[in-house]
C-alpha positions as CSV (number, residue, x, y, z in Angstrom):
1,M,11.0,14.4,-10.8
2,A,8.5,14.6,-8.1
3,M,8.0,11.5,-5.6
4,F,4.6,9.9,-5.7
5,G,2.8,8.8,-2.4
6,L,-0.6,7.0,-1.7
7,I,-1.8,6.8,1.7
8,G,-4.9,4.2,2.0
9,R,-7.4,2.6,4.6
10,A,-8.9,-0.7,3.6
11,R,-11.4,-2.3,5.5
12,A,-11.3,-6.0,5.9
13,L,-14.1,-8.6,6.4
14,P,-14.9,-9.1,10.0
15,G,-12.4,-10.9,11.8
16,R,-10.5,-11.1,8.7
17,R,-7.8,-8.3,9.2
18,D,-5.0,-10.7,10.0
19,D,-5.6,-12.5,6.7
20,L,-5.4,-9.1,4.8
21,V,-2.3,-8.1,6.7
22,S,-0.7,-11.3,5.6
23,V,-1.6,-10.9,2.3
24,L,-0.5,-6.7,1.7
25,A,2.7,-7.8,4.0
26,D,3.9,-9.9,1.0
27,G,4.4,-6.7,-0.9
28,A,7.3,-5.9,1.2
29,E,9.1,-7.3,-1.3
30,P,11.7,-5.0,-2.7
31,M,9.8,-3.6,-6.0
32,P,11.5,-1.4,-9.0
33,G,11.0,2.4,-8.1
34,C,9.5,1.5,-4.5
35,L,11.2,3.8,-1.8
36,S,8.8,2.8,1.2
37,Y,5.7,0.3,1.4
38,V,4.2,0.5,5.1
39,V,1.0,-2.0,6.3
40,A,0.0,-1.2,9.6
41,E,-3.2,-2.1,11.9
42,D,-5.7,0.6,12.3
43,P,-5.6,0.9,16.3
44,S,-9.2,2.2,16.1
45,D,-11.1,-0.1,14.1
46,P,-10.3,-3.9,14.4
47,D,-10.8,-4.6,10.5
48,G,-9.0,-1.5,9.4
49,V,-5.7,-1.8,7.3
50,W,-3.6,1.4,6.5
51,V,-0.9,1.1,3.5
52,T,1.4,4.0,3.1
53,E,3.6,3.9,0.0
54,V,6.2,6.6,-1.5
55,W,7.2,5.5,-5.2
56,E,10.4,7.5,-7.1
57,D,7.3,8.6,-9.2
58,Q,4.0,7.7,-10.3
59,A,5.0,5.9,-13.7
60,A,6.9,3.4,-11.2
61,H,3.9,2.7,-9.0
62,R,1.9,2.2,-12.4
63,A,4.3,-0.4,-13.5
64,S,4.2,-2.2,-10.2
65,L,1.0,-3.1,-10.8
66,Q,1.6,-5.2,-13.7
67,L,4.4,-7.2,-11.8
68,P,2.9,-10.9,-11.9
69,S,3.4,-11.1,-8.0
70,V,1.3,-8.0,-7.6
71,Q,-1.4,-9.1,-9.5
72,E,-1.5,-12.6,-7.6
73,R,-1.8,-10.3,-4.4
74,I,-4.7,-8.0,-5.8
75,Q,-6.5,-11.3,-6.8
76,R,-5.8,-12.7,-2.8
77,G,-6.6,-9.8,-1.2
78,R,-9.8,-8.6,-2.9
79,P,-12.4,-11.0,-1.4
80,L,-11.1,-9.9,2.2
81,I,-11.9,-6.0,1.6
82,V,-15.3,-4.7,2.2
83,D,-14.2,-1.3,1.0
84,F,-11.3,1.4,0.7
85,D,-12.9,4.1,3.0
86,Q,-9.9,6.3,2.7
87,F,-7.6,6.9,-0.1
88,H,-5.1,9.6,-0.5
89,E,-2.3,10.5,-3.1
90,T,0.3,12.7,-1.5
91,R,3.6,14.0,-2.9
92,P,6.4,12.8,-0.4
93,V,9.1,15.6,0.6
94,A,10.8,14.2,3.6
95,G,11.3,11.2,5.7
96,V,12.8,9.0,2.8
97,P,16.2,9.1,0.9
98,G,16.0,11.2,-1.7
99,A,13.5,13.5,-0.3
100,A,14.1,17.2,-0.5
101,R,12.4,20.0,-0.6
């Protein structure tokens, strides 16, 4: 079974990046099937935030979107986001437990 990854960059409302990071960082709690969830500030954009996720598979990611805690974060975060200007699906093959070529 192939792992599933997402890498996305959101742009927060001007001056609201810290608020968005706070909401997204709440997602660092354990979620079934989530192997890695990293929230990072974009050093070249004062409003940019990168989120990198690794999941056991795409089904685990889809299931996470139905969790009440995730739904609540989506509701809190959405008003802070101007846009998602980059979004990429990946197939992790190394660097996380269980990844093997």
